[in-house]
N, C-alpha and C positions, 0 to 999 in steps of 0.2 A: 610179454602176451603169455598168459598162463595158460596152460593145456587141462580143459576140464572136461570129466567123464561122468554123467548123470546116472545113477542108479536108483532104482526103486526102494522103496522101503516097506515094511508088513503095515505101513499107515498109507491108506490113498491119498490119502491130503498132505502129503509129505513125500521129497525127493532128498536125496545126497547126491552133492556135487563133490566128487575127488579131485582135487588140484594138484599139481606140478609145482607147487609152492607152499611155503610156509604161511600161513597168516602172521602177522605182526604182533596180532592181540585177539584175544577170545571175542566175542560179539554173539549177543545175549539178546536180541530187541523183539518185541510181542507189539509193538506199534511202532510209528513214523518217526515221532519225537526221539523216541531212545535208540534211533539207527543215528542220527544231527551226529557228525563229526567223522562218520564211516562211512565214506565215497560210494562205495560198491551196495554199502546196505541202504543208504538213500536211495540210490539207483534203483535196488530191488522193492525197496515200498511204493516207489513211483507207480510200478506197475499193477495196475485193477485186477486186485484179488488175492496179492500176497498178504499176510497176516503175519510171519514170522519168519527170522530170520537167525539162525544159530550157526555161527562159525567157530571153529577152535583146529588148530595144526595145519592139517593140511586137506580138510574138507569143510564146506558150507552144506546146510541141512535147513529147504526153504517150504515152509506150509504154506498150503492155500484155503480160500473159502472155499465148501465145498461145489459152489456152485462153479466155481472158476475153470476152466480147461485147462489140462497138462498140454494138449494139443498149441494152444494160443502162449502159453507162460513159458514153457521149455528151451525154444531158441531163443527170447528176450533174455531169460537167465542166463543162459549159457553163455549170451553175447557178453552182456553186464559183467560177469567173473571174468571172461577173456580178457577185456579190454581195462577193466580197473586193477587187476590182479596182474 
């Protein structure tokens, strides 16, 4: 189980999640079909509002639709990353 530390970015629709583990490979998915085969990215795209997942080395960046709420998404994203990584 990875430690996950969320941080705001200059883009209000994107959050950066620092990880205590290294990702095995880079992920850059702008739609659910591009996340296929990467379980944590698939789970993130299953959340209503997620539109982009980018991860490399020891962080993952998640972008949301402007109408989606970080208050709703943040706990779910953090739990997905903790569980899958």
